[in-house]
C-alpha positions in Angstrom: -11.0 -63.7 20.8 -9.5 -64.5 17.5 -11.3 -66.6 14.8 -9.0 -68.6 12.6 -9.7 -70.9 9.7 -7.3 -73.7 8.5 -7.9 -74.8 5.0 -7.0 -78.4 4.0 -7.4 -79.0 0.3 -5.7 -80.5 -2.8 -4.2 -78.0 -5.2 -4.4 -78.9 -8.9 -0.9 -79.8 -10.0 0.7 -77.2 -12.4 -2.5 -75.2 -12.8 -1.9 -71.7 -11.4 -5.2 -70.2 -12.6 -7.4 -73.0 -11.3 -5.8 -72.8 -7.9 -6.0 -69.0 -7.7 -9.6 -69.0 -8.6 -10.4 -71.8 -6.1 -8.6 -70.1 -3.3 -10.6 -66.9 -3.9 -13.9 -68.9 -3.8 -12.9 -70.5 -0.6 -12.1 -67.2 1.0 -15.4 -65.9 -0.1 -17.2 -68.9 1.3 -18.5 -69.9 -2.2 -16.6 -73.2 -2.6 -18.2 -76.6 -1.9 -15.5 -77.4 0.6 -17.0 -78.3 4.0 -16.3 -76.5 7.3 -15.7 -77.9 10.8 -16.1 -75.5 13.8 -14.9 -76.0 17.3 -17.6 -74.8 19.6 -17.6 -75.7 23.3 -15.1 -78.5 22.6 -17.5 -80.1 20.1 -17.0 -80.3 16.4 -20.0 -79.2 14.4 -20.5 -78.8 10.6 -21.0 -75.3 9.3 -21.8 -74.0 5.8 -19.8 -70.8 6.1 -17.2 -69.2 8.3 -16.4 -65.7 9.5 -12.8 -65.7 10.4 -10.1 -63.1 11.2 -7.4 -65.3 9.7 -7.5 -67.9 7.0 -4.5 -70.2 6.3 -3.8 -72.3 3.2 -1.1 -75.0 2.7 2.4 -74.8 1.3 2.8 -74.2 -2.5 -1.0 -73.9 -2.9 -0.8 -72.2 -6.3 1.5 -74.7 -8.2 1.4 -78.0 -6.5 4.6 -79.4 -4.8 6.6 -82.0 -6.6 9.2 -80.5 -9.0 12.8 -81.2 -9.7 13.4 -78.8 -12.6 13.9 -75.1 -11.8 13.0 -74.0 -15.3 9.7 -75.9 -15.1 8.8 -74.6 -11.7 9.6 -71.0 -12.9 6.5 -71.2 -15.0 4.3 -71.5 -11.9 6.3 -69.1 -9.6 5.0 -65.6 -8.8 6.2 -62.6 -6.9 4.8 -60.7 -4.0 3.4 -57.9 -6.2 1.4 -60.5 -8.2 -0.2 -61.9 -5.1 -0.9 -58.5 -3.7 -2.7 -57.7 -6.9 -4.9 -60.8 -6.5 -5.6 -60.7 -2.8 -4.8 -57.4 -1.1 -8.1 -55.7 -1.9 -10.0 -58.8 -0.9 -8.1 -59.0 2.4 -8.8 -55.3 3.1 -12.5 -55.4 2.1 -13.2 -58.6 4.1 -10.9 -57.5 7.0 -9.2 -60.9 6.9 -5.6 -62.0 7.2 -4.8 -64.4 4.4 -1.8 -66.7 4.7 -0.8 -68.6 1.6 2.1 -70.8 0.6 3.6 -70.3 -2.9 6.6 -70.7 -5.1 8.2 -67.3 -5.2 10.4 -65.9 -8.0 12.7 -63.0 -7.4 14.2 -61.4 -10.5 17.6 -59.9 -9.7 17.9 -57.2 -12.4 16.4 -56.0 -15.7 18.0 -55.5 -19.1 18.3 -52.2 -20.9 14.8 -52.6 -22.4 13.3 -53.1 -19.0 12.6 -56.7 -19.6 13.0 -59.2 -16.7 16.5 -60.7 -16.8 17.4 -64.3 -16.8 19.0 -64.0 -13.4 16.5 -65.0 -10.8 16.0 -66.9 -7.5 13.3 -69.3 -6.5 12.1 -69.6 -2.9 9.6 -71.8 -1.1 7.6 -69.0 0.5 4.4 -68.0 2.2 2.8 -64.6 2.2 0.8 -63.0 5.0 -1.6 -60.5 3.5 -3.0 -58.2 6.2 -6.0 -55.9 5.7 -3.5 -53.2 6.3 -1.1 -53.4 3.2 1.8 -52.1 5.4 1.6 -55.3 7.4 1.8 -57.6 4.4 5.0 -59.7 4.4 6.6 -62.7 2.7 8.4 -65.4 4.7 10.9 -67.7 2.9 11.3 -71.3 4.1 14.3 -71.6 6.4 14.9 -75.4 6.0 14.6 -77.1 2.6 13.4 -80.7 2.4 14.3 -83.4 0.0 14.3 -82.3 -3.7 13.5 -78.8 -2.7 17.3 -78.5 -2.4 17.5 -79.0 -6.2 15.0 -76.3 -7.2 14.9 -73.7 -4.5 17.4 -71.1 -3.3 18.2 -70.9 0.4 16.9 -68.0 2.3 19.5 -65.9 4.2 18.8 -64.0 7.3 19.6 -60.3 7.4 20.0 -59.9 3.6 17.7 -57.8 1.5 15.8 -58.6 -1.7 15.4 -56.3 -4.7 12.6 -54.4 -3.0 14.8 -53.6 -0.1 12.9 -55.9 2.3 14.8 -57.9 4.9 14.6 -61.7 4.6 14.9 -62.5 8.3 12.9 -64.0 11.1 10.6 -61.1 11.9 7.1 -61.2 13.3 3.9 -60.1 11.6 2.2 -57.8 14.0 -1.5 -57.4 13.1 -2.5 -54.2 14.8 -6.3 -54.5 14.6 -6.1 -57.9 16.3 -3.2 -57.0 18.6 -1.7 -60.3 17.4 1.9 -61.2 16.6 2.4 -64.1 14.1 5.5 -66.1 13.3 5.6 -68.0 10.0 7.1 -71.4 9.4 6.7 -73.7 6.4 6.5 -77.5 6.6 10.0 -79.0 7.4 10.7 -75.9 9.6 8.7 -77.8 12.3 11.7 -80.1 12.9 13.9 -77.3 14.2 12.9 -76.1 17.7 15.2 -73.1 17.3 12.9 -71.3 14.9 9.9 -71.6 17.1 11.8 -70.5 20.1 13.2 -67.5 18.2 9.7 -66.4 17.2 8.5 -66.8 20.8 11.3 -64.7 22.2 10.4 -62.0 19.7 6.9 -62.0 21.1 4.9 -64.4 18.9 1.4 -65.3 20.1 0.7 -67.6 17.2 2.9 -69.8 14.9 1.4 -70.7 11.5 2.8 -73.5 9.3 1.5 -73.9 5.8 2.7 -77.5 4.9 2.9 -80.3 2.4 3.8 -83.0 5.0 4.5 -86.5 3.8 5.4 -88.0 7.2 3.4 -88.2 10.4 6.3 -87.5 12.8 5.3 -83.9 13.1 2.3 -84.9 15.2 4.7 -85.7 18.0 6.7 -82.6 17.7 4.2 -79.7 17.2 2.6 -80.1 20.7 6.1 -79.6 22.2 6.7 -76.5 20.0 3.5 -75.0 21.5 4.1 -76.2 25.0 7.7 -75.2 25.3 7.0 -71.6 24.2 3.4 -71.2 25.4 2.2 -70.2 22.0 -0.7 -71.3 19.8 0.3 -73.3 16.7 -1.7 -73.8 13.5 -0.7 -76.2 10.7 -2.4 -76.2 7.3 -1.5 -79.4 5.5 -2.7 -80.5 2.1 -4.0 -83.9 1.0 -3.7 -86.0 -2.1 -0.9 -87.4 -4.2 1.5 -86.1 -6.8 3.7 -88.1 -9.2 7.0 -87.1 -10.6 8.6 -89.6 -13.1 8.4 -92.9 -11.2 8.0 -91.5 -7.7 4.8 -90.6 -5.9 4.3 -88.5 -2.8 1.4 -88.9 -0.5 0.3 -85.9 1.6 -0.9 -86.7 5.0 -3.5 -84.0 5.8 -4.6 -83.9 9.5 -4.3 -80.1 9.7 -4.7 -79.0 13.2 -4.5 -76.4 16.0 -2.6 -76.6 19.3 -3.1 -74.4 22.4 -0.4 -73.0 24.6 -0.2 -76.2 26.7 0.3 -78.3 23.6 -3.2 -79.7 23.6 -4.7 -80.6 20.3 -7.9 -78.4 20.1 -9.0 -79.6 16.6 -7.8 -81.7 13.8 -9.1 -82.7 10.3 -8.9 -86.1 8.7 -6.1 -87.5 6.6 -7.8 -87.6 3.3 -10.7 -85.2 3.0 -10.8 -81.5 2.0 -12.1 -79.5 4.8 -11.8 -76.2 6.8 -11.2 -76.2 10.5 -12.6 -73.1 12.3 -11.1 -72.3 15.7 -11.8 -69.5 18.2 -9.0 -68.8 20.7 -8.0 -66.2 23.3 -4.5 -65.0 22.2 -4.0 -63.2 25.5 -3.1 -66.6 27.0 0.1 -66.7 24.9 1.4 -63.5 26.5 1.7 -65.0 29.9 4.8 -67.1 30.3 4.4 -67.9 34.0 3.6 -71.5 34.9 3.4 -70.9 38.7 4.1 -68.1 41.2 7.9 -68.7 41.0 8.6 -69.8 37.4 8.4 -67.9 34.1 9.7 -70.0 31.2 11.5 -67.2 29.6 12.9 -65.6 32.8 14.2 -69.1 33.7 16.2 -69.5 30.5 19.9 -70.0 31.1 21.8 -68.8 27.9 25.0 -68.8 30.0 24.8 -72.6 30.0 23.7 -73.3 26.4 
């Protein structure tokens, strides 16, 4: 059985240090945020949690609403920075930490070794495994609304300056025997990405999010059902204002089983942690009866 915690909170807008420190306290179980556990299909309140995986929302370090690349650059970090903050913690606690952030990638350095002005910004999430070799960054595949102004598009099969491939690859967590596929927010609307992960062997899809609509509640059960995978979405709450426009984030973080059933969901407006225990072996069986296997029955010759 896998124990998973989905964190729903409100990041402090444009306050990197505050959000970093708060996330650390939540991971350590020292924050005042409540916990909700699913036990025998009943929701009970708990003062602490002991999970294998903990998931935070999209852009948890900076807040979300930006339309100026130079401004966002001040709150963007790279993989090495996050590893310096969380890798030892993940290893010591034996937890997988999944965290959405604004990522900066410097493309080169000048002759003095200083970071050059050429850079790219990505809406990314990092999966930090207890085993550093399993730690990876995923870059959002589908940009939403004003993200198109500030972020660069990810490209499959290219490489970043560290020689790492930016493609749809699974995170295989050996000590859990669990394969995880990463999405971010608006990626939910595209069934192709969930199916691709499932065909690669995903047991669990995770989706850090800053969702501002409620349409996703209709779609996510289908993503889980169609692929017989578990699906976890960690959505933030609160509002952010940019100039004369305000965004309202809709919370309701939740977890779906391989039949698309909603196993647990948080409220729309409250900070909370949803703790789920699930048997990931269920996702490895794609048979629905003695004749049909949903992947064996695929007809790529027709579509």
